N, C-alpha and C positions, 0 to 999 in steps of 0.2 A: 892835581890828583895824580897819583902814581899810575903808570900805564899797566902795571901788573894786575890792577883791579879791573881793567877794562877788557882784558883778553885772557884766554886760558894760557897756561904756562908755555905750551908748545908754540902757539902763535907769537907770544911776546918774545920768546928767545930766538925763533927762526926768522922772524920778519921784523928787523929793527926799523925798517922803513915801511910804515903802514900802508902807503899808497900801493906798494908792490903786492901786499897781501890782498888788498881790495880788488886790484886788477885781476889777480889770479882767481879769486873767488867768483867774480863776475864771469870770467871765461869758463870756469868749471860749471856754473849754473847754465850757461848757454850750451855747453857741451852735453848737458843732460836734457835740456828742454827741446832743443832743435831736432834731435833724432826722434823724440817722442811725438812732436808735432808732425814730422815727416811720416811716421808710422800711422798716425791717425788719418792723415790726408791720403796716404796710399790705400788704407783699408776702406775709406769712404769711396774713393774712385773705383776700387775693385768691386764694392757692393753695387754701385750704379751700373757698371759694365755687365756684371753677372745678372742683375735684374732685367736689364734691357735685352740680354741674350735669351732669357727665358720667356719673354713676352711674345705673344703672337704678333705678326706684322700689323694687323689692324689696330692694335692697342698702342703701338709705338708713336712717339711724337714726331719723328721725321716722316716726310711724305714718301709714299711708295709710288713708283713710276706707273704701274698698271692697275692701280686700285680703282674700283668703281666710285664715282662721285655720288654722294647721297644728298 
C-alpha cells in the first residue's frame, strides 16, 4: 500500500523515516501529559495542606503534645 494513504501529506513528506515521527509524537504527548499530571498533584497537595491549616488542632490526625487524653 502506498504510504501517502497512511499519513497526511505533511507527515509523509517531512518524515521519510516513520520511526522518527513516532518518536517525536510520543515525546510531544509526554510533554503535554506530564505537566498536566504535575499540576493536578500540586493542586491536590495544596488542597490537603490548606484544609489541614484550617482545622482546629483537636480534629487533626497528628497527635498534639499537650492534648488531654479522652
